[in-house]
C-alpha positions as CSV (number, residue, x, y, z in Angstrom):
1,M,11.4,71.4,26.6
2,T,8.8,72.8,24.1
3,I,5.1,73.0,23.8
4,K,3.0,73.1,20.7
5,L,0.9,76.3,20.7
6,L,-2.0,77.4,18.4
7,H,-2.6,81.2,18.6
8,F,-5.5,83.1,16.9
9,A,-7.4,86.3,17.7
10,D,-10.2,88.6,16.6
11,A,-12.8,86.1,15.6
12,H,-15.8,88.6,15.5
13,I,-18.0,85.7,14.5
14,D,-21.2,87.8,14.5
15,M,-19.9,90.5,12.1
16,A,-22.9,90.1,9.8
17,N,-22.6,93.5,8.1
18,Y,-23.1,92.2,4.5
19,G,-25.3,89.8,2.7
20,R,-28.2,87.5,3.3
21,H,-29.2,84.5,5.5
22,D,-28.6,80.9,4.7
23,P,-32.0,79.2,4.3
24,E,-30.9,75.9,5.9
25,S,-29.1,77.1,9.1
26,G,-30.9,80.5,9.4
27,L,-27.5,82.1,10.0
28,P,-26.3,85.1,8.1
29,V,-24.0,83.9,5.3
30,R,-21.3,86.2,6.5
31,V,-21.4,84.7,10.0
32,M,-21.0,81.3,8.3
33,D,-17.8,82.7,6.6
34,F,-16.3,83.5,10.0
35,L,-17.4,80.1,11.5
36,K,-15.8,78.3,8.6
37,S,-12.4,79.9,9.5
38,L,-13.0,79.1,13.1
39,D,-13.7,75.5,12.2
40,T,-10.5,75.3,10.3
41,I,-8.6,76.6,13.3
42,V,-10.3,74.2,15.7
43,D,-9.7,71.2,13.4
44,A,-6.0,72.1,13.1
45,A,-5.7,72.2,16.9
46,I,-7.3,68.8,17.3
47,I,-5.7,67.0,14.3
48,E,-2.2,68.3,15.1
49,K,-2.6,67.6,18.8
50,V,-1.4,71.0,20.0
51,D,-0.7,71.3,23.7
52,L,-2.3,74.8,24.2
53,V,-4.7,77.1,22.4
54,I,-4.5,80.9,23.1
55,F,-7.3,83.0,21.7
56,A,-6.2,86.6,22.2
57,G,-9.6,88.3,22.4
58,D,-12.7,89.6,20.6
59,A,-15.0,86.7,20.0
60,Y,-17.8,88.9,19.0
61,K,-18.5,92.4,17.7
62,D,-19.8,93.6,21.0
63,R,-20.5,92.3,24.6
64,S,-24.1,91.4,23.9
65,P,-24.0,88.7,21.2
66,Q,-27.3,87.0,20.2
67,P,-27.8,83.6,21.9
68,T,-27.5,81.9,18.5
69,F,-24.0,83.3,18.0
70,Q,-23.0,82.3,21.6
71,R,-24.2,78.8,20.8
72,E,-22.0,78.6,17.7
73,W,-18.9,80.0,19.4
74,G,-19.6,77.6,22.4
75,R,-19.8,74.6,20.2
76,R,-16.3,75.2,18.7
77,I,-14.7,76.0,22.1
78,K,-16.4,72.9,23.6
79,R,-14.8,70.8,20.8
80,L,-11.3,71.9,22.0
81,A,-12.3,71.2,25.6
82,N,-13.6,67.7,24.8
83,A,-10.3,67.0,23.0
84,G,-8.5,67.7,26.2
85,I,-6.7,70.8,24.8
86,P,-6.3,73.6,27.4
87,T,-7.7,76.7,25.9
88,L,-7.1,80.2,27.2
89,L,-9.6,82.9,26.2
90,L,-8.6,86.5,26.7
91,V,-11.4,89.1,27.0
92,G,-11.1,91.7,24.3
93,N,-12.5,95.2,24.0
94,H,-15.5,93.9,22.0
95,D,-16.2,91.3,24.7
96,L,-16.2,93.7,27.6
97,S,-18.8,96.0,29.1
98,P,-17.6,99.5,29.9
99,S,-19.4,99.2,33.3
100,I,-17.7,97.6,36.2
101,G,-19.6,94.6,37.4
102,R,-21.4,93.8,34.1
103,A,-20.8,90.3,32.7
104,H,-18.5,90.1,29.7
105,A,-19.3,88.0,26.6
106,L,-17.1,85.1,27.7
107,E,-18.5,85.0,31.2
108,E,-20.3,81.7,30.9
109,F,-17.2,79.7,30.4
110,K,-15.8,81.0,33.7
111,T,-19.1,80.8,35.6
112,L,-19.7,77.2,34.5
113,Q,-16.1,76.3,35.0
114,V,-15.9,74.4,31.7
115,P,-13.1,71.9,31.9
116,N,-9.9,72.8,30.0
117,V,-11.2,76.3,29.3
118,Y,-9.6,79.3,31.1
119,V,-10.9,82.8,30.9
120,A,-8.5,85.8,31.5
121,D,-10.7,88.8,32.3
122,E,-8.1,90.4,34.5
123,P,-4.3,90.4,34.5
124,T,-3.2,86.9,35.4
125,F,0.0,85.0,35.7
126,Y,-0.6,81.3,35.0
127,R,2.3,79.4,36.5
128,A,3.6,76.0,35.5
129,G,0.9,73.4,35.8
130,E,-2.0,75.8,36.1
131,L,-3.1,75.4,32.5
132,G,-4.0,71.8,32.2
133,G,-0.8,70.7,33.9
134,L,1.4,72.0,31.1
135,P,5.0,72.9,31.8
136,V,4.5,76.5,30.6
137,Q,4.1,80.0,32.1
138,V,1.6,82.4,30.6
139,M,1.3,86.0,31.5
140,A,-2.1,87.2,30.3
141,M,-3.2,90.8,29.9
142,P,-6.8,91.2,28.7
143,W,-8.2,94.4,27.3
144,V,-7.4,97.3,29.5
145,N,-10.7,98.8,30.5
146,R,-9.8,102.1,32.1
147,S,-12.3,101.9,35.0
148,G,-11.6,98.3,35.6
149,M,-7.8,98.8,35.6
150,L,-8.1,101.8,37.9
151,A,-9.9,99.5,40.4
152,F,-7.4,96.6,39.8
153,F,-4.4,98.8,40.5
154,N,-6.2,101.1,43.1
155,I,-5.4,104.2,41.1
156,Q,-7.3,107.5,41.8
157,A,-8.4,109.1,38.6
158,S,-7.9,112.7,39.7
159,D,-5.7,113.5,36.7
160,V,-7.6,112.2,33.7
161,G,-4.9,113.2,31.3
162,G,-2.3,111.1,33.2
163,V,-4.4,108.0,33.8
164,Y,-3.1,106.0,30.8
165,E,0.5,107.0,31.6
166,E,0.1,105.7,35.2
167,L,-1.7,102.6,34.0
168,E,1.2,101.8,31.6
169,S,3.6,102.3,34.5
170,K,1.6,99.9,36.7
171,I,1.3,97.3,33.9
172,N,5.1,97.4,33.4
173,E,5.7,97.0,37.1
174,L,3.3,94.0,37.2
175,V,4.8,92.3,34.2
176,W,8.3,92.8,35.5
177,A,7.3,91.3,38.9
178,W,5.9,88.2,37.0
179,I,9.2,87.9,35.0
180,E,11.2,87.9,38.3
181,E,9.0,85.0,39.6
182,A,9.2,83.0,36.4
183,D,11.3,79.9,35.9
184,E,13.8,80.6,33.2
185,T,14.0,76.9,32.2
186,L,10.4,76.7,31.2
187,P,8.7,78.2,28.1
188,T,7.3,81.7,28.9
189,I,4.4,83.3,26.9
190,F,3.1,86.8,27.2
191,T,-0.4,87.3,25.7
192,A,-2.4,90.6,25.5
193,H,-5.3,92.1,23.8
194,A,-3.8,95.5,23.2
195,S,-2.1,97.9,20.9
196,V,1.7,97.7,20.9
197,Q,3.9,100.6,20.0
198,G,5.1,100.3,16.4
199,A,2.3,98.1,15.2
200,A,0.7,98.9,11.9
201,F,-3.0,99.3,11.9
202,G,-5.2,98.1,9.1
203,G,-8.7,99.3,8.2
204,E,-10.3,97.8,11.3
205,R,-10.6,101.2,13.0
206,T,-14.3,101.0,11.9
207,V,-14.9,98.3,14.5
208,M,-12.6,99.3,17.3
209,L,-14.3,100.6,20.4
210,G,-12.7,103.0,22.9
211,A,-9.4,104.6,23.3
212,D,-6.3,102.5,23.2
213,L,-3.7,102.1,26.0
214,V,-0.5,101.4,24.0
215,L,1.9,98.9,25.5
216,S,5.6,99.8,24.9
217,G,7.5,97.9,22.2
218,S,10.3,97.2,24.7
219,L,7.9,95.5,27.1
220,A,6.5,93.3,24.3
221,R,9.9,92.4,23.0
222,N,11.4,91.5,26.4
223,P,13.8,88.6,25.8
224,A,12.4,86.9,28.9
225,F,9.5,85.9,26.8
226,D,9.7,83.0,24.3
227,Y,6.5,84.0,22.5
228,V,4.2,87.0,22.5
229,A,0.6,86.2,21.5
230,L,-1.3,89.4,20.6
231,G,-4.8,90.4,19.6
232,H,-6.8,93.6,18.8
233,I,-5.1,94.7,15.6
234,H,-6.4,93.0,12.5
235,K,-3.4,93.4,10.3
236,P,-1.2,90.3,10.5
237,Q,2.4,91.2,11.6
238,N,5.4,90.2,13.6
239,L,6.9,93.0,15.7
240,G,9.7,90.8,17.0
241,G,12.0,88.0,15.9
242,G,11.3,85.2,13.4
243,P,9.1,85.1,10.3
244,G,6.4,87.5,9.3
245,P,3.2,86.6,7.4
246,G,3.8,84.4,4.4
247,E,7.5,83.8,5.2
248,P,8.8,80.2,5.8
249,P,9.1,79.0,9.4
250,D,12.9,79.0,9.2
251,T,13.2,82.7,8.4
252,P,16.0,84.0,10.7
253,G,14.8,86.3,13.5
254,T,16.5,89.2,15.3
255,P,18.7,87.9,18.1
256,N,17.3,88.2,21.6
257,Q,13.8,89.1,20.4
258,P,10.9,86.8,20.8
259,P,8.2,86.5,18.1
260,V,5.7,89.3,18.8
261,I,2.7,88.3,16.7
262,Y,-0.6,89.7,15.7
263,P,-2.2,86.9,13.6
264,G,-5.0,89.3,12.6
265,S,-8.7,88.7,12.3
266,I,-9.9,85.3,11.0
267,E,-12.0,86.8,8.2
268,R,-12.1,90.1,6.3
269,V,-14.3,92.5,8.4
270,D,-14.6,95.3,5.9
271,F,-13.1,97.0,2.9
272,G,-10.2,98.2,4.9
273,E,-9.0,94.6,5.0
274,A,-9.7,93.9,1.3
275,S,-6.0,93.1,0.5
276,D,-5.2,91.3,3.8
277,R,-4.5,87.6,3.9
278,K,-5.7,85.8,7.0
279,Y,-3.8,83.5,9.3
280,Y,-3.5,81.6,12.6
281,I,-0.2,80.6,14.2
282,I,1.3,77.2,15.0
283,A,4.4,77.6,17.2
284,E,6.8,75.3,18.9
285,V,7.6,77.3,22.0
286,G,10.6,76.5,24.1
287,A,12.9,78.4,26.5
288,Q,14.9,80.6,24.1
289,Q,14.0,78.3,21.1
290,T,10.7,79.1,19.4
291,R,9.8,78.1,15.9
292,V,6.8,79.9,14.3
293,E,4.6,78.9,11.3
294,W,2.0,81.2,9.8
295,R,-0.9,79.1,8.6
296,E,-3.0,80.9,5.9
297,L,-6.8,80.5,6.1
298,T,-8.2,79.6,2.7
299,G,-11.7,80.3,1.2
300,I,-11.8,83.8,2.7
301,R,-14.5,86.0,1.2
302,T,-13.1,88.3,-1.5
303,F,-13.6,92.1,-1.1
304,I,-13.2,94.2,-4.3
305,D,-12.9,98.0,-3.8
306,R,-12.8,100.2,-7.0
307,R,-13.0,103.9,-7.4
308,I,-13.2,106.2,-10.4
309,E,-13.4,110.0,-10.9
310,L,-15.2,110.9,-14.1
311,T,-13.5,113.6,-16.0
312,S,-15.3,113.0,-19.3
313,D,-18.9,112.6,-20.1
314,K,-18.2,110.4,-23.1
315,D,-19.2,106.7,-22.8
316,V,-19.7,107.0,-19.0
317,T,-21.2,103.5,-18.8
318,G,-18.1,102.1,-20.6
319,Q,-15.8,103.9,-18.3
320,L,-17.5,102.4,-15.3
321,R,-17.6,98.9,-16.8
322,R,-13.9,99.1,-17.4
323,T,-13.3,100.1,-13.7
324,L,-14.9,96.9,-12.5
325,P,-13.3,93.5,-13.0
326,D,-15.0,91.0,-15.2
327,P,-18.2,89.3,-13.9
328,E,-16.5,86.0,-13.0
329,A,-13.9,87.8,-10.8
330,M,-16.8,89.4,-8.9
331,R,-18.7,86.1,-8.4
332,A,-19.4,85.6,-4.6
333,A,-17.3,88.7,-3.8
334,I,-18.4,91.8,-1.8
335,V,-17.9,94.7,-4.3
336,R,-17.8,98.4,-3.9
337,L,-17.7,100.9,-6.7
338,T,-17.2,104.6,-5.7
339,I,-17.9,107.2,-8.4
340,D,-16.9,110.9,-8.1
341,Y,-18.6,113.0,-10.8
342,P,-20.0,116.4,-11.6
343,R,-23.6,116.5,-10.3
344,D,-24.8,117.5,-13.8
345,W,-23.8,114.0,-15.1
346,E,-26.1,112.1,-12.7
347,T,-28.3,110.9,-15.5
348,L,-25.4,109.5,-17.5
349,I,-24.8,106.8,-14.8
350,D,-26.6,103.6,-15.8
351,E,-27.0,102.0,-12.4
352,A,-29.1,99.1,-13.8
353,A,-26.3,98.2,-16.2
354,L,-23.7,98.2,-13.4
355,R,-25.9,96.0,-11.2
356,E,-26.4,93.6,-14.1
357,L,-22.7,93.4,-14.5
358,A,-22.3,92.5,-10.8
359,L,-25.3,90.2,-10.7
360,H,-23.4,87.3,-9.3
361,A,-21.5,89.2,-6.7
362,F,-22.3,88.3,-3.1
363,E,-23.1,92.0,-2.5
364,F,-22.7,95.1,-4.7
365,H,-22.4,98.6,-3.2
366,L,-22.6,101.6,-5.6
367,V,-21.4,104.8,-3.9
368,K,-22.2,107.9,-5.9
369,R,-20.4,111.1,-4.9
370,P,-21.7,114.0,-6.9
371,Q,-19.3,117.0,-6.8
372,M,-20.7,120.4,-6.0
373,E,-19.2,123.6,-7.3
374,S,-15.9,124.2,-5.5
375,R,-16.8,127.7,-4.4
376,I,-20.1,129.4,-3.5
377,R,-20.1,133.0,-4.9
378,L,-22.0,135.7,-3.0
379,P,-23.4,138.8,-4.8
380,E,-20.6,141.3,-5.4
381,D,-22.2,144.0,-3.2
382,Q,-22.7,141.7,-0.2
383,S,-20.6,139.9,2.4
384,I,-21.4,137.0,4.6
385,G,-21.9,139.3,7.6
386,S,-24.6,141.3,5.8
387,L,-26.8,138.3,4.9
388,A,-29.4,136.6,7.2
389,P,-28.9,132.9,7.9
390,T,-31.8,131.9,5.7
391,A,-30.4,133.9,2.8
392,L,-27.0,132.1,3.2
393,L,-28.8,128.8,3.3
394,E,-30.7,129.6,0.1
395,I,-27.5,130.5,-1.7
396,Y,-25.9,127.2,-0.6
397,W,-28.9,125.1,-1.6
398,K,-29.0,126.8,-5.0
399,S,-25.3,126.0,-5.5
400,A,-26.0,122.4,-4.6
401,H,-28.7,122.3,-7.4
402,T,-31.5,121.6,-4.9
403,E,-34.9,121.4,-6.5
404,D,-37.0,124.5,-6.1
405,Q,-39.8,122.6,-4.2
406,D,-37.3,121.0,-1.8
407,R,-35.5,124.3,-1.4
408,E,-38.7,126.1,-0.3
409,A,-39.5,123.3,2.2
410,L,-36.0,123.4,3.6
411,L,-36.0,127.2,3.9
412,K,-39.3,127.1,5.8
413,L,-38.0,124.5,8.2
414,A,-34.8,126.5,8.7
415,D,-36.9,129.6,9.4
416,D,-39.0,127.7,12.0
417,V,-35.8,126.5,13.7
418,I,-34.2,129.9,13.8
419,Q,-37.4,131.5,15.1
420,S,-37.7,128.9,17.9
421,V,-34.0,129.4,18.9
422,N,-34.5,133.2,19.0
423,G,-37.7,132.9,21.0
424,G,-39.9,134.1,18.2
425,G,-38.0,137.2,17.5
426,D,-36.3,138.2,14.2
427,E,-33.6,136.0,12.7
428,S,-30.8,138.5,13.0
């Protein structure tokens, strides 16, 4: 007996951190990028008549999405519900409030009891028949909010340093209790929005919130599971048996290890994901017989990240032009050029020429990093301890080539701050 599963995670549909708005829809164009990928996933679920969809957490970038973004997410989930596809939504760290009792970003689906939509906002064991009547068992572990989990497991937080260790122990006990209850003849899925020991992080640390409780690799790879559907880490990877990203479905796996899969985010979030390909998963899940297919999402927005350290002041504009790809390669891409250079060469950088070269990029970021002198030298007859704070600041600002007028204003401001701290006394 098998079921056809679609697994995806980390939609972050309101991650509008680059670009402009679409004049027709009024939506940020970057939000439309994420919605395009989400539409592809929803279409695949409906066209291929999957039995179950698991979304492993993080619908938005935070727990207070704008109503417009909630509407767009709701439209896509409602399409799955209307098609009669049971859809399990895990609450991720970006969906959850740190305060106990506050509504999370997926609360409306639970409150309104939308048919065919199930929201896991606490550890839950869905037994056979509880997800749309399907012959499947799903053990769901949403994001571990420390205060919420302490309340769930009735743990006293007297030893802050040992809280996560005790939580991990309690989670292991809970999952093992579920495994003992499970029917071995039915497909068993474990799903979690969490970090798993041994997983490789990508560049998404820029959007992660809060400290991670790390689930043990042995728990995730328990042979009692037939498939493990993970979310939270944006780098696509398989920590268990079966194929990894880009490998064919029939790639041999490790014996007695279920697929343990992070499909990754559905669009590139930032430059840390510039080289990542994006996926969702279609899996035929059966008791001890799971076949996994990585489906690559196409039309993902291109990120181009280039960096140069100028060591010669000859033909600086030419050096910078050669660092960037040709204009056609930058068309519709999000481009960043970082330049390290001696401060004295500031006037040699022709910013207008660079922006003209990247005219058809979706967005162009020029990051200039002027280098200061590597060492600030004090007068030979003086030491740091012998100089007043304002004197040290003046030496620093001179070494940074701060303009005389600006340096005088900064010194006056610094002197006022020091005087106020010392109660109007001298600055020593």
